[in-house]
C-alpha positions as CSV (number, residue, x, y, z in Angstrom):
1,M,82.8,80.2,134.7
2,M,83.5,84.4,135.9
3,S,86.2,85.9,133.7
4,S,89.0,87.4,136.5
5,V,91.4,85.1,138.3
6,G,91.4,85.0,141.0
7,S,87.6,86.2,141.6
8,K,85.9,82.3,141.7
9,T,84.6,80.6,144.3
10,C,86.6,77.8,143.7
11,S,88.9,77.7,141.1
12,D,88.5,76.4,137.8
13,F,92.4,76.4,136.7
14,R,95.4,74.0,136.4
15,W,98.1,75.2,138.3
16,Q,101.8,74.1,136.7
17,V,104.9,74.7,139.0
18,A,108.7,75.1,138.1
19,S,110.7,72.5,140.0
20,R,113.6,74.2,141.9
21,S,116.2,72.6,140.0
22,E,120.3,72.4,140.3
23,T,120.9,75.3,138.8
24,A,118.5,77.7,140.2
25,K,120.1,76.7,143.3
26,A,123.7,77.2,142.1
27,L,122.8,80.4,140.6
28,A,120.8,81.7,143.8
29,S,124.2,81.0,145.5
30,S,126.4,83.4,143.2
31,L,123.9,85.8,143.3
32,K,122.8,85.8,147.3
33,I,119.2,85.1,146.4
34,P,116.9,82.8,147.3
35,V,116.3,79.9,145.6
36,W,112.6,80.8,144.2
37,L,114.0,83.9,142.9
38,A,117.0,81.9,141.0
39,Q,114.1,79.5,139.7
40,S,112.0,82.7,138.9
41,L,114.9,84.1,136.5
42,L,116.3,80.3,134.9
43,N,112.1,80.7,133.9
44,R,112.9,83.9,132.2
45,G,115.7,81.9,130.1
46,I,118.6,83.8,132.5
47,S,121.2,80.9,133.8
48,S,124.3,83.1,134.2
49,V,125.8,85.6,136.4
50,D,126.3,87.7,133.8
51,Q,122.7,87.1,132.5
52,A,121.3,88.6,135.8
53,A,123.4,91.4,135.5
54,A,122.2,92.1,132.1
55,W,118.6,91.2,133.3
56,F,118.5,93.3,136.1
57,N,120.3,96.6,134.6
58,P,119.3,96.6,130.9
59,L,121.4,99.1,129.4
60,L,120.8,100.9,125.5
61,K,124.8,100.4,124.7
62,S,123.8,96.6,124.6
63,L,121.5,96.6,121.4
64,S,123.1,94.9,117.9
65,D,124.3,96.6,115.1
66,P,121.0,97.7,113.5
67,F,123.3,96.5,109.9
68,L,122.7,92.4,111.4
69,L,119.0,93.2,110.1
70,P,118.7,91.6,106.8
71,N,118.3,93.9,104.4
72,M,119.3,97.0,106.2
73,G,121.8,97.6,104.9
74,I,120.5,98.4,101.3
75,A,117.4,100.0,102.8
76,V,119.7,102.6,104.2
77,E,121.8,103.0,100.9
78,R,118.2,103.1,99.2
79,L,117.1,105.9,101.6
80,L,120.4,107.9,100.9
81,R,119.8,107.7,97.6
82,A,116.5,109.3,97.6
83,H,117.8,112.1,99.5
84,A,120.6,113.2,97.6
85,H,118.1,113.5,94.3
86,A,115.5,114.6,96.3
87,E,113.1,112.0,95.5
88,R,109.2,112.3,97.4
89,I,109.0,109.0,99.8
90,L,105.5,108.1,100.9
91,L,105.2,105.8,104.7
92,F,102.8,103.5,104.0
93,G,101.1,102.3,107.3
94,D,99.4,100.4,109.9
95,Y,95.9,101.5,111.3
96,D,97.2,99.7,115.0
97,V,99.5,101.1,117.5
98,D,101.8,99.7,115.9
99,G,101.8,100.9,112.6
100,I,100.8,104.0,114.3
101,T,103.7,104.6,115.7
102,S,106.5,103.2,113.8
103,T,105.1,106.1,110.9
104,A,105.7,108.9,113.4
105,L,108.6,108.2,114.0
106,L,110.0,107.3,110.2
107,Y,108.2,110.7,109.6
108,E,109.7,113.1,112.3
109,L,113.5,111.6,111.5
110,L,113.0,111.7,107.9
111,T,111.7,114.7,108.4
112,E,114.5,116.1,110.1
113,L,116.9,114.8,108.5
114,G,115.7,117.6,105.5
115,F,113.8,114.4,103.1
116,Q,110.9,115.1,101.0
117,V,108.6,112.8,103.2
118,G,104.8,112.6,103.7
119,Y,103.3,109.3,105.3
120,Y,99.3,107.7,104.4
121,L,97.2,105.5,106.4
122,P,94.3,102.8,105.1
123,N,90.6,103.2,106.2
124,R,90.3,100.0,107.9
125,F,86.7,99.7,106.4
126,G,86.9,101.2,103.0
127,E,90.4,99.3,101.8
128,G,91.1,96.8,104.3
129,Y,94.3,96.1,105.6
130,G,97.8,96.6,104.4
131,L,98.7,96.9,100.3
132,S,95.4,96.7,99.4
133,D,94.4,97.2,96.1
134,S,92.4,100.4,96.5
135,A,94.7,101.5,99.5
136,V,97.1,101.8,96.9
137,E,95.5,103.1,94.4
138,S,94.6,105.8,96.4
139,C,97.9,107.0,97.8
140,L,99.9,106.9,94.7
141,Q,96.8,108.8,93.2
142,E,98.1,111.5,95.9
143,H,101.4,112.2,97.2
144,S,102.9,110.5,93.6
145,P,106.4,109.0,95.4
146,Q,109.3,108.1,93.9
147,L,110.2,105.6,97.1
148,L,107.1,103.7,99.1
149,I,108.2,102.6,102.6
150,A,105.2,99.8,103.5
151,V,105.5,99.9,107.3
152,D,104.0,97.3,109.9
153,C,102.6,95.7,106.5
154,G,103.7,94.4,102.6
155,S,105.7,90.9,104.4
156,S,102.9,88.9,101.6
157,S,101.9,91.6,99.3
158,W,103.9,90.1,96.9
159,E,101.8,90.7,93.8
160,V,100.9,94.4,94.8
161,I,104.5,95.3,95.3
162,R,105.4,93.7,91.7
163,Q,102.8,96.2,90.4
164,I,104.0,99.2,92.2
165,Q,107.8,98.2,91.2
166,A,106.8,97.8,87.7
167,L,105.8,102.0,87.5
168,S,109.7,102.5,88.7
169,I,109.0,102.8,92.3
170,D,110.5,101.3,95.0
171,V,109.5,99.6,97.5
172,I,111.0,99.2,101.3
173,V,109.2,97.1,103.0
174,L,109.8,97.1,107.5
175,D,107.7,94.8,108.6
176,H,107.4,92.3,111.4
177,H,105.1,89.3,110.1
178,Q,105.2,86.0,108.5
179,P,106.8,86.4,104.9
180,S,104.8,85.2,101.9
181,N,107.3,82.8,99.8
182,P,108.7,83.3,97.6
183,A,109.2,86.9,99.3
184,P,107.5,90.1,97.6
185,P,110.1,91.5,95.3
186,A,110.3,94.7,97.1
187,K,113.7,96.8,96.9
188,A,114.2,95.8,100.7
189,L,112.4,93.5,102.8
190,V,113.6,94.5,106.4
191,N,111.9,91.7,108.4
192,P,113.8,89.3,110.8
193,L,111.7,86.6,109.9
194,I,112.9,86.1,106.3
195,D,116.5,84.7,107.8
196,P,117.3,82.0,110.8
197,G,119.8,83.8,112.5
198,T,117.8,86.9,113.0
199,A,114.4,85.4,113.4
200,T,116.3,83.9,116.5
201,Q,117.9,86.9,117.4
202,F,115.5,90.0,116.9
203,G,112.3,87.9,115.8
204,M,110.6,89.6,118.6
205,L,111.0,93.2,117.3
206,C,107.7,94.7,116.3
207,T,107.3,97.4,113.7
208,A,107.6,100.1,116.0
209,G,111.6,98.4,117.1
210,L,112.2,97.9,113.4
211,A,111.3,101.8,112.7
212,F,113.9,102.4,115.4
213,K,116.5,99.5,114.3
214,L,116.2,101.3,110.7
215,A,116.1,104.9,112.0
216,H,119.4,104.3,114.0
217,G,121.3,102.7,111.0
218,L,120.4,105.6,108.7
219,V,121.1,108.1,111.3
220,K,125.1,106.1,111.9
221,Q,125.6,106.1,108.6
222,A,124.5,109.7,107.9
223,R,126.8,110.8,110.3
224,S,129.5,108.6,108.7
225,L,128.9,110.9,105.9
226,G,129.0,114.4,108.0
227,W,125.4,115.0,108.0
228,S,125.3,118.3,110.9
229,S,121.3,117.4,110.8
230,A,122.1,113.7,112.1
231,T,125.0,114.5,114.2
232,A,121.9,116.8,116.3
233,I,119.5,114.0,116.5
234,D,119.3,112.0,119.5
235,L,117.6,108.7,118.8
236,R,116.5,108.2,122.5
237,K,113.7,110.7,122.1
238,Y,112.0,107.8,120.0
239,L,112.0,105.5,122.7
240,D,108.6,106.4,123.8
241,L,107.1,105.3,120.7
242,V,108.4,102.4,120.5
243,A,107.9,101.5,124.6
244,L,104.0,102.0,122.9
245,G,104.1,100.3,119.7
246,T,105.9,97.2,121.2
247,V,103.9,97.0,124.1
248,A,100.3,97.6,122.6
249,D,101.6,94.9,119.7
250,M,101.1,92.1,122.5
251,V,105.5,91.3,121.0
252,R,107.7,89.4,124.3
253,I,108.9,91.8,126.6
254,E,112.6,90.2,126.4
255,A,115.8,90.4,124.6
256,E,115.9,93.5,122.8
257,N,112.7,94.3,123.3
258,R,112.8,94.5,126.9
259,I,115.9,96.7,126.8
260,L,113.6,99.3,124.5
261,V,110.8,99.0,126.9
262,R,112.1,99.9,129.5
263,A,114.0,102.7,128.5
264,G,111.2,103.8,126.3
265,L,108.9,103.7,129.7
266,A,111.1,106.1,131.4
267,R,111.3,108.5,128.5
268,L,107.2,107.7,128.4
269,S,107.3,109.1,131.7
270,N,108.4,112.5,130.9
271,T,107.8,112.8,127.2
272,E,108.1,115.8,125.7
273,R,105.7,115.5,123.0
274,V,102.7,117.5,123.2
275,G,100.5,115.5,121.9
276,L,101.4,111.9,124.4
277,T,101.2,114.2,127.5
278,A,97.6,115.4,126.2
279,L,96.4,112.0,125.8
280,K,98.0,110.9,129.4
281,A,95.9,113.5,130.6
282,V,92.9,112.3,129.0
283,A,93.1,108.9,129.8
284,G,94.2,109.9,134.2
285,C,98.4,108.3,133.7
286,M,100.6,111.1,134.1
287,E,104.0,109.8,135.9
288,N,105.4,106.1,136.3
289,I,103.8,104.9,133.2
290,G,104.4,101.2,133.2
291,T,102.6,98.7,130.7
292,S,99.8,98.3,131.9
293,H,99.1,102.1,131.6
294,I,99.7,101.7,127.8
295,S,97.9,98.3,127.4
296,F,94.4,99.5,129.0
297,Q,95.0,103.1,129.0
298,L,97.0,104.6,126.0
299,A,96.7,102.4,123.0
300,P,93.1,101.6,123.8
301,R,92.6,105.5,122.9
302,L,94.9,105.4,119.6
303,N,93.4,102.6,118.6
304,A,89.6,104.0,118.9
305,A,90.1,106.2,115.9
306,G,91.0,103.8,113.6
307,R,88.8,100.9,114.7
308,L,85.6,102.8,114.3
309,Q,86.7,105.1,111.5
310,H,90.4,106.2,110.6
311,A,93.6,106.0,112.3
312,Q,94.7,110.0,111.0
313,A,93.9,111.0,114.3
314,S,96.3,109.3,116.1
315,L,99.0,109.7,114.5
316,E,98.0,113.1,113.9
317,L,98.1,113.7,117.9
318,L,101.8,111.8,118.1
319,L,103.0,114.2,115.9
320,E,100.9,117.2,116.5
321,K,103.0,120.5,118.2
322,D,100.5,122.9,119.6
323,P,99.4,122.2,123.0
324,A,95.5,123.6,122.0
325,R,95.5,120.9,119.6
326,A,96.9,118.1,120.9
327,R,94.0,118.6,123.8
328,T,91.3,118.7,121.1
329,L,92.8,115.4,119.3
330,A,93.4,113.8,122.7
331,E,89.5,114.4,123.8
332,F,88.6,113.2,120.3
333,L,90.2,109.8,120.7
334,D,89.0,109.2,124.1
335,L,85.3,110.3,123.0
336,Q,86.0,107.8,120.3
337,N,87.1,105.0,122.7
338,K,84.1,105.3,125.0
339,E,82.2,105.0,121.7
340,R,84.5,102.1,121.1
341,Q,83.7,100.7,124.6
342,T,80.1,101.0,124.4
343,I,80.0,99.2,121.0
344,E,82.1,96.5,122.4
345,A,80.5,95.6,125.6
346,Q,76.8,95.5,124.1
347,I,78.4,93.0,121.5
348,V,79.9,91.0,124.3
349,H,76.8,90.7,126.5
350,E,75.0,89.6,122.8
351,V,77.7,87.1,122.2
352,I,77.9,85.6,125.4
353,G,74.6,85.8,126.4
354,A,74.1,82.9,123.1
355,I,76.7,81.1,123.6
356,R,75.4,80.5,127.6
357,K,71.9,79.4,126.2
358,E,73.2,76.9,124.1
359,F,77.3,76.3,125.6
360,D,78.3,72.1,125.5
361,P,81.9,72.2,127.4
362,K,82.2,68.3,126.7
363,N,81.6,69.6,123.3
364,D,82.1,72.6,121.9
365,Y,86.2,73.1,122.2
366,V,85.8,76.1,119.2
367,I,83.5,79.6,119.7
368,V,82.0,81.0,116.5
369,Q,79.8,83.8,116.7
370,G,78.6,85.8,113.9
371,E,75.5,88.4,113.9
372,D,75.0,91.6,110.8
373,Q,75.0,94.1,113.6
374,W,78.1,93.2,115.0
375,H,80.9,96.3,114.1
376,V,83.8,94.5,112.4
377,G,86.5,97.3,114.4
378,V,85.7,95.5,117.3
379,V,85.2,92.0,116.8
380,G,88.9,91.3,117.8
381,I,88.7,92.7,121.1
382,V,85.3,90.9,121.6
383,A,87.1,87.5,121.0
384,A,89.5,88.2,123.2
385,K,87.2,89.0,126.0
386,V,85.0,85.6,124.8
387,L,88.1,84.0,125.0
388,R,89.1,84.7,128.5
389,E,84.9,84.1,129.6
390,F,85.0,80.5,127.8
391,H,89.2,79.3,127.5
392,R,88.0,78.2,124.1
393,P,89.3,79.5,120.1
394,T,87.0,82.0,119.6
395,I,85.9,83.8,116.8
396,I,83.3,86.6,115.8
397,L,81.8,87.9,113.3
398,G,80.3,90.9,111.6
399,K,78.8,92.0,108.3
400,D,81.3,94.1,105.7
401,G,79.2,94.5,102.5
402,D,77.8,91.0,101.6
403,R,80.4,88.9,103.0
404,W,80.8,88.0,107.1
405,R,84.1,89.3,107.9
406,G,85.8,88.7,111.8
407,S,88.7,88.1,114.1
408,G,89.9,85.0,115.5
409,R,91.9,84.5,119.2
410,S,93.3,81.0,120.1
411,I,94.8,79.2,123.2
412,D,98.0,77.9,123.9
413,G,98.3,74.8,122.1
414,F,95.8,76.0,119.2
415,D,97.4,77.1,115.8
416,L,94.5,79.3,115.1
417,A,96.1,79.6,111.5
418,A,96.9,76.2,110.8
419,A,93.3,75.2,111.4
420,L,91.3,77.5,108.8
421,R,93.5,76.8,107.0
422,E,91.6,73.0,107.0
423,C,88.7,74.8,106.6
424,N,90.1,77.0,103.9
425,D,86.9,75.2,101.3
426,Q,84.7,77.3,103.3
427,L,85.9,80.7,103.6
428,L,87.0,82.9,101.3
429,Q,90.0,84.7,103.1
430,H,92.0,84.2,106.1
431,G,95.4,84.6,107.5
432,G,97.1,85.7,110.6
433,H,99.4,82.9,113.1
434,A,99.2,80.9,116.2
435,M,97.2,82.6,118.6
436,A,95.3,85.4,116.0
437,A,94.0,85.3,112.5
438,G,91.2,87.1,110.5
439,L,89.0,85.3,108.2
440,S,85.8,86.3,105.8
441,M,83.2,83.5,104.9
442,D,79.7,83.6,103.3
443,P,77.4,84.2,106.5
444,T,75.1,81.3,105.3
445,R,78.2,78.9,106.2
446,L,78.2,79.9,109.4
447,V,76.9,76.7,111.0
448,E,79.0,74.2,108.1
449,F,81.9,76.4,109.7
450,R,81.5,76.3,113.0
451,S,81.1,72.4,112.5
452,R,84.2,71.5,110.8
453,F,85.9,74.2,113.0
454,N,85.0,72.1,116.2
455,Q,85.7,68.9,115.0
456,V,89.7,70.2,114.0
457,A,89.6,71.5,117.6
458,K,88.6,68.0,118.3
459,S,91.5,66.7,116.5
460,K,93.9,68.7,118.5
461,L,93.1,68.9,121.9
462,D,91.7,67.4,124.7
463,L,89.7,68.3,127.7
464,E,91.7,69.2,130.3
465,E,93.1,72.0,127.5
466,L,90.3,73.6,127.6
467,R,90.7,74.7,131.6
468,P,92.6,77.5,131.5
469,L,96.0,77.5,132.9
470,L,98.0,79.1,135.9
471,K,102.0,79.2,135.5
472,A,104.1,79.8,138.9
473,D,107.6,79.7,138.9
474,S,108.0,78.1,142.4
475,E,106.7,76.8,145.3
476,V,107.7,78.5,148.8
477,H,107.8,78.6,151.8
478,L,106.6,81.9,153.9
479,H,109.7,82.0,155.9
480,E,111.4,82.3,152.4
481,L,109.7,85.6,151.9
482,S,111.7,88.7,152.9
483,L,111.3,92.5,151.9
484,A,115.0,92.4,150.6
485,S,113.9,89.9,147.8
486,F,110.5,91.7,146.9
487,D,112.8,95.0,146.4
488,L,115.1,92.8,143.8
489,L,111.4,91.8,141.5
490,S,110.8,95.3,140.8
491,Q,113.9,95.1,138.5
492,F,112.1,92.4,136.6
493,E,109.7,94.6,135.3
494,P,108.6,95.7,132.4
495,H,106.3,93.1,132.5
496,G,104.1,91.5,129.7
497,L,104.4,88.2,127.1
498,G,107.7,86.1,128.0
499,N,108.1,88.0,131.0
500,P,105.0,87.9,133.3
501,E,105.0,89.0,136.6
502,V,106.4,86.4,139.6
503,H,103.8,84.0,140.3
504,L,103.9,81.5,143.4
505,I,102.4,78.5,145.6
506,A,102.3,78.4,149.1
507,R,100.7,75.3,150.2
508,N,98.9,74.0,153.3
509,L,98.4,77.7,154.7
510,S,96.1,78.2,157.9
511,V,93.7,81.4,157.1
512,T,92.2,84.0,159.9
513,D,90.7,87.7,160.1
514,F,89.3,87.1,156.5
515,R,87.8,90.9,156.0
516,R,85.4,92.6,153.6
517,M,87.3,96.4,152.5
518,G,86.8,98.6,149.7
519,K,84.0,101.3,149.0
520,E,81.5,98.1,148.0
521,Q,83.1,95.7,150.1
522,Q,84.1,94.4,146.9
523,H,87.9,92.9,148.0
524,A,89.1,90.5,150.7
525,R,92.0,90.4,153.0
526,F,93.0,88.1,155.4
527,Y,95.7,86.3,156.9
528,V,97.3,82.9,155.9
529,R,100.0,81.6,158.4
530,E,102.9,78.3,158.0
531,G,104.4,77.6,161.1
532,D,105.1,80.9,163.6
533,F,105.2,83.2,159.7
534,K,102.0,85.2,159.3
535,T,101.9,86.8,156.6
536,Q,98.8,89.2,154.9
537,V,97.0,88.1,151.4
538,V,94.7,90.7,149.6
539,W,92.3,89.5,147.4
540,W,90.8,91.9,144.2
541,R,87.2,90.9,143.8
542,C,86.9,88.9,145.7
543,P,83.1,87.4,144.8
544,A,80.1,88.1,147.2
545,G,79.6,85.0,149.7
546,I,82.8,83.7,149.0
547,E,83.7,80.5,151.5
548,L,87.5,79.5,152.3
549,P,88.4,76.5,153.8
550,D,90.3,76.4,157.5
551,E,93.8,75.8,155.2
552,I,94.0,76.4,151.5
553,D,96.5,76.1,149.1
554,L,97.7,79.5,147.9
555,L,99.2,80.7,144.0
556,F,100.1,84.2,144.2
557,T,102.4,87.8,143.4
558,P,104.4,88.9,145.9
559,G,104.8,92.6,147.3
560,T,104.9,95.0,149.9
561,N,102.3,97.1,151.7
562,I,102.8,100.9,152.5
563,Y,101.0,101.6,155.5
564,N,102.2,105.0,158.1
565,G,105.8,104.7,155.9
566,T,106.2,101.0,156.7
567,A,106.7,98.4,154.5
568,S,105.3,94.8,155.4
569,L,104.8,91.9,153.0
570,Q,101.9,91.4,151.0
571,L,101.2,89.0,148.6
572,T,98.2,88.7,146.1
573,L,96.3,86.4,145.5
574,R,95.7,85.0,142.2
575,D,93.5,81.8,142.7
576,W,93.6,78.8,145.7
577,K,92.6,75.7,146.2
578,A,91.6,73.7,149.8
579,S,94.6,72.0,151.1
580,T,94.4,68.4,150.9
581,R,95.4,68.1,154.4
582,I,91.4,69.8,155.3
583,T,88.2,69.3,154.7
584,Q,85.9,71.3,156.5
585,Q,84.9,74.5,155.3
586,V,84.2,77.5,157.5
587,P,81.7,80.6,156.3
588,L,84.0,84.2,156.4
589,T,82.2,87.3,156.4
């Protein structure tokens, strides 16, 4: 199986397409748009004219009151008391992009408001994730805080937080991960998941979004108290950090997240942050920043330091004011990312090679691989790449002292964290959620664990679910497509989890004029015809020696092509199947 959608000689994907509903037809009539476009809105939860207006024009003024979040009032009041008594505050962050951007945002804000504030990021290798005993001991010795704010961690750290509070150090937890039951005894746990109502309204926010909410609440309260420092603050300047953290953490780009990311991307494209300007320069993306630039160029570089050594350099870059120093830090992160890519590529090569020697697609419902030499800082992204190749729940492990530590990624329909709970007796530690989890284990139990884990998967999945799924928003006829409707598609951005690009299906299309293109002839272009309507299709990374039938069903993303100043329709191939009306296949060169 080849790894990228739209690069197969024949389709291995299941297609799922939404049927055009009467609601979509009514919405199309009200908005005066094609039914397929209205159905695409409906698929994203937009079912009324008012919702569509808000969708096409997301405004910051539509954000909810931050004090609707659980314990936000308590957190803000405690911060005001810390300011009044000149208490030392410590931001205890996390080493991923969400944790780093949240920590940077709060450090900048609190400093500007006159708080005494420091920060601490744990070491992935020596201290592990979150409020571990060793990390807490080190940070308390180094900073001697009177108030500790756990940023992007702490929701399940019951015992550690109890111990910290026993030292007369209050703890505020600002986090979006699943909290323990009972919740930790923090002074304030600001986490939308602890309340069913706020979980529905705010549950998609990552910690960067919650940090912005805390900033909003604190500035709002400080202004009511007459603080001149608060009056001078423009909260919009933090939105570039919010967009970075939100997109990098792969939370759903809908509701408030969509508002924050849309505004944050505009801010990021023209950021005044010296560090982000330097990072964009080394990444080669200076203008018109979109979610893909964050996912594939900016976030990997910010994550690289924490994966290989320590995330301190990434946080320093976001806070840096000196252009020369920022350039040095950005270049360091770029080198770290290249090293990460080299390590990752080698492990991916080894993992996939080992799997292909023994993989049985009818019996292997999961993939579990481990080796002593595999770097634990990259096993999570290796697992994600292996999953995309084989479409199986995947766990990759490397050596961490006398144990193996690993990360897992899952497919839709298989709760990874729940499955690990069924293997609890074979693991030392585990935790996570349905789609991603971490674990540690004795290396001698790998074969036994793989067998048990596979049996769990067999009890919950069928073979059809192990074929990757492509979802389409609607079926269309080519004559329904127009440049005017495609222009509206730009307002569907930003794309991400919960708001993918619009995908459509057109059936029984005649194929003509197939041509290779690209410097290495690695791409292709051809035309499809339905009746009198003909349009161009591009196929990125088209395999060599491909054959297409005379007629195909096409799953595609719609778009435009600008040539010599003239715009025309262009469809981007995501997958294809032979039309059932035709059997003859013709080679295309």
